C-alpha positions in Angstrom: 119.2 140.8 94.3 117.9 140.5 90.4 116.1 137.3 89.1 117.6 136.2 86.1 115.4 135.1 83.5 116.0 132.3 80.9 114.5 133.2 77.8 116.3 130.6 75.6 115.0 127.3 75.7 116.5 124.4 76.1 116.4 121.4 73.8 117.6 117.7 75.1 119.4 116.1 72.5 118.6 112.2 71.7 119.7 109.6 73.8 121.6 107.7 71.4 123.0 104.7 73.6 119.1 103.9 74.8 117.9 104.3 71.1 120.7 101.6 70.3 119.7 99.4 73.0 116.2 99.5 72.2 117.1 98.7 68.6 119.0 95.7 69.6 116.8 94.4 72.0 113.6 94.8 69.7 115.1 91.6 67.8 113.3 89.2 69.9 116.4 87.4 71.1 118.4 87.2 74.3 121.3 88.6 75.1 124.4 88.6 77.7 125.4 92.0 78.6 128.9 91.6 76.9 127.3 90.6 73.6 124.5 93.3 73.8 127.4 96.2 74.6 129.5 94.8 71.7 126.9 95.2 69.4 125.7 98.8 70.6 129.4 99.6 70.5 129.8 98.8 67.0 126.3 100.6 66.1 127.4 103.5 67.9 130.8 103.7 66.4 129.1 103.3 63.0 127.0 106.3 63.7 130.4 108.2 64.8 128.5 108.6 68.2 130.6 106.4 70.5 132.5 109.4 72.3 133.9 109.6 75.8 136.0 105.9 75.8 134.6 102.6 75.9 134.7 102.1 79.6 132.3 105.3 80.1 130.0 103.9 77.3 129.8 100.5 78.9 129.0 102.1 82.3 126.2 104.2 80.7 125.0 101.4 78.7 124.8 99.4 81.8 123.1 102.3 83.4 120.6 102.9 80.8 119.9 99.2 80.3 119.0 98.5 84.1 116.4 101.7 84.1 114.7 99.5 81.1 114.8 96.9 83.3 113.6 98.6 86.2 110.6 100.1 83.8 109.7 96.9 82.4 110.8 97.1 79.1 113.3 94.3 79.3 113.4 91.2 81.3 116.2 90.0 83.1 116.5 86.0 83.3 119.9 85.3 85.0 122.5 87.2 83.1 120.4 87.3 79.7 118.2 90.2 78.6 115.3 90.2 76.5 113.4 93.3 75.4 109.4 93.4 75.3 108.7 95.1 72.0 105.7 96.7 72.7 107.2 98.0 76.2 110.2 98.9 74.2 108.4 101.1 71.6 106.7 102.8 74.7 109.7 103.3 76.5 111.6 105.2 73.5 108.5 107.2 72.7 108.4 108.6 76.7 112.5 109.2 76.2 111.5 111.2 73.0 109.0 113.5 74.6 106.0 111.7 72.9 103.5 110.0 74.9 101.6 107.0 73.0 98.1 107.8 72.2 98.1 111.4 73.3 98.0 114.3 71.8 
């Protein structure tokens, strides 16, 4: 049986939902998820990047937000979410393939 080699590299596309979540949560104010999603959805529509339907986008945004909470980049207090700017910057750098302080 022949083993196929993959010679071409694959490039990951930027995660626009996480980028928008980080941008909004970096504003130093608290948001409930509905408010946060409305802002993120409007920003993605302005960038022509809101595809797949609003409900699917809502699910993806909630999943990405919970991942940021689990990584410690966002603090959840009841139903409000507040971003921690330094942790958010580190999280977005890791997502884009950069490690802070490592060359």
